[in-house]
C-alpha positions in Angstrom: 110.0 146.4 44.7 107.2 148.0 46.6 105.3 144.7 46.8 108.4 143.1 48.3 108.6 145.8 50.9 105.0 145.3 51.9 105.4 141.6 52.2 108.6 141.9 54.3 106.9 144.4 56.6 104.0 142.0 57.1 106.3 139.0 57.7 108.4 141.0 60.1 105.3 142.1 62.0 103.9 138.6 62.3 107.4 137.3 63.2 107.7 139.8 66.0 104.3 138.8 67.4 105.4 135.2 67.4 108.6 136.2 69.2 106.5 138.1 71.7 104.3 135.0 72.5 107.1 132.4 72.7 110.3 134.2 73.7 110.0 137.7 75.2 107.1 138.7 77.4 106.3 142.3 78.0 104.2 143.5 75.0 106.8 145.9 73.5 107.9 143.5 70.7 104.3 142.6 70.0 103.3 146.3 69.7 106.2 146.8 67.3 105.0 143.8 65.3 101.5 145.3 65.2 102.9 148.6 64.1 104.9 146.9 61.3 101.7 145.2 60.1 99.7 148.4 60.2 102.4 150.3 58.3 102.8 147.6 55.8 99.1 147.7 55.0 99.1 151.5 54.9 102.2 151.6 52.7 100.5 149.0 50.4 97.4 151.3 50.0 99.6 154.3 49.3 101.8 152.7 46.5 100.0 149.5 45.2 96.9 149.0 43.1 93.8 148.8 45.2 93.1 145.2 44.5 96.6 144.2 45.6 96.3 146.3 48.8 92.9 144.7 49.6 94.6 141.2 49.1 97.3 142.0 51.6 94.8 143.4 54.0 92.7 140.2 53.7 95.7 138.0 54.1 96.8 139.9 57.1 93.4 139.7 58.7 93.2 135.9 58.0 96.7 135.2 59.4 96.0 137.5 62.4 92.7 135.7 63.2 94.4 132.3 62.7 97.2 133.2 65.1 94.9 134.7 67.6 92.8 131.5 67.7 95.8 129.2 67.7 97.9 131.0 70.2 95.1 131.8 72.7 93.6 128.3 72.7 94.2 126.3 75.8 96.4 123.7 74.2 99.1 125.9 72.6 101.5 125.9 75.6 100.8 122.4 76.8 103.9 121.0 75.0 106.3 123.6 76.5 104.7 124.3 79.9 106.1 122.7 83.1 103.2 120.7 84.6 105.1 119.5 87.6 104.0 120.7 91.0 105.7 120.6 94.4 103.6 118.5 96.7 106.1 118.3 99.6 106.6 120.6 102.6 109.6 121.5 104.6 110.4 119.2 107.5 107.4 116.9 107.0 106.9 115.6 110.6 105.9 112.1 109.7 109.0 111.6 107.5 111.5 113.0 110.0 110.5 111.1 113.1 112.1 113.6 115.4 111.3 114.3 119.1 112.2 116.8 121.7 115.6 116.1 123.2 117.2 114.8 120.0 120.6 116.2 119.3 122.4 117.1 116.2 124.9 119.5 114.6 124.3 122.7 112.6 125.3 122.6 109.0 124.9 126.3 108.5 124.8 129.3 110.8 121.4 129.8 112.5 120.3 133.4 112.3 117.6 132.5 113.4 117.0 129.8 110.9 119.3 127.4 109.1 120.1 123.7 108.5 121.1 121.1 111.0 121.9 117.4 110.7 119.7 115.6 113.3 119.5 111.7 113.4 121.3 111.6 110.1 118.6 113.8 108.4 119.1 117.3 107.1 116.3 119.5 108.3 115.5 123.2 108.6 115.6 124.5 112.2 115.0 127.7 114.1 116.6 129.1 117.2 114.7 131.2 119.7 117.9 132.7 121.1 121.1 134.2 119.7 123.1 133.5 116.6 124.4 129.9 116.5 127.6 129.1 114.5 128.1 126.3 112.0 129.2 122.9 113.4 127.7 123.7 116.8 125.9 120.9 118.7 122.2 121.6 119.1 119.2 120.0 120.9 115.6 120.1 119.9 113.5 122.1 122.5 110.2 122.4 120.7 108.4 121.1 117.6 105.5 123.1 116.3 103.9 121.5 113.1 106.7 121.8 110.6 109.0 124.1 112.6 111.8 122.6 114.7 113.2 124.8 117.4 116.7 124.1 118.8 119.2 125.6 121.3 122.9 125.1 121.5 124.1 122.4 123.9 
């Protein structure tokens, strides 16, 4: 019965460490797992024959080292990690083909930024003046890199 308790404590500890690595970050569950492993080994030395306690200590060290090497290697998370990156920018000038004087209509309120439909393209715009309501006709007054400034018409 004591052997089963030691084995369950060790399994619970290693299970909590795996949960820490794959499900819940924050180190609290991992620390609880380490405490379960430490208490399982301590409990084994208190109530089991010395050879059996040494066996559980050795197995725990071997499993711990294996998990440490396996989980901290660079390839562990490659199957579950998102490798996509965002390469685009807002209002890429060469794609929009907008010029000063083009007119459009606001799709959202501009306070001071929002969206507008200009030349059948949805783009993010800024206003230098006051609040501009939705469905208001606007005109481009300035283009600065990827920022498009408008004023109500």
